[in-house]
N, C-alpha and C positions, 0 to 999 in steps of 0.2 A: 349711312348705308345700312340697309336692312340685309343682314346676312341670314341665310337659312340656318336653323339650329343644327348643330353637328350631331350626327348619329353617335350614340354611345358605342364604344367598342364591345365585342363579345366578352372580353375578359372583364370588363367593368360591370356588366349586367349578369347576375346569376340566372341561370336557365335550368329548369328542371327537365331532365330528359327521361321522362317516364315511359313514353312511347316513341320509339323511333320507327323509321320505315321498315327496318328489318324485323321488328316484332309482329308485323302483320302477316308474315309468311306462315301458311298452314303446315308446311313441312316441318317446322320447328316443333309444333305441338305433337306431331306424329313421332318425332324422334324422342321427345320427352316421354311419351307413352311407352315406347320401346324400352327406354331405360328403366322405367318403373316395372315392366314385365320381366326384364332380366334380373332385377333385384328379387322379385317374388320367386322366380324360378330358382335362383341361388338359395333362398331360404328353404324352399321345398326340398331341394337336394340335400341340404344339411340335415333337415328333419328325417329324411329317409335313411341317411347314413347313421344317425344317432339312434334309430329305432332298434330295439333289441331283436326284433324278428326280421332284420335286414337279410335279404337273401344272399348277399355277398359276404357276410361275416361267417367265419368258421367256429364260432363260439357254441358251447353247449348251454342249452337254455330250457327251463321247464316253467310253464305258465298254468296256473289252476284258475279256471273261470267258474263262478258261481259255487264256491266251496261250501260243501255240506248241503247243497240243494239237490233235488232229484234230477235236475238237468245239468249236473256238474260235468265239466269237460277238462281233461288234462292234455295240454299241447307240449310235446317235447321236440326240441330242435337239436340235432347233433350234426354239426357241419351244414351240409346242404339237405339233409334228410329231415323232414317234418312229419311227425306222427301224432294223430289225434285219438284220444281215448274218450269215449262218451259213456257216462253212467246210465244204467238202465233204470235207476230208481229203486231197485230191489237190494236187499242185503246180499252179500256175497255168500255163495254156497260152493261146496266141492268136497272131494275126498282129500284127506290130509291128516297130519298129526301135529300135535302141539310142538312148536319149535323153541319155545322159551316164554319168558314173562317180561312184560314191560312195566316199569314203575315210574310214577310221576313224583318228582322230588318237591320239597316245599318251595323251592325257588322257581318252579315251573318247568324245569328241564326233565327230559325223559331218559331213563336208563333201561337198556335192553339186556337181559341176562338169558343167554341161550341155555337150553336144556342139554345136559350131558347124557349121552346114551351109554348104558353099562356095557 
């Protein structure tokens, strides 16, 4: 008797399931993109919070841009108030009197000695 060959069971034959019918759904790709964008938005929010010029922080902060250059700018932030000072490129002038003397020590530190008025 010629018997037809028996089909091997699923458990006996290894099958690679690389692509299933569910993997062809275009909605899954859109959901994956949304997940990626949520991660990017989360990283940007963390960067804004860690920024020293964060508008929501109440810290005091001073930033000097282009130090020693004619276009030097000093930005101060005190709580919610931000003030910008721009250099005009000229040396300072004005009426006043000597208020003391500053000395640079050998280790690079500065010492200010005020003038005592008689």
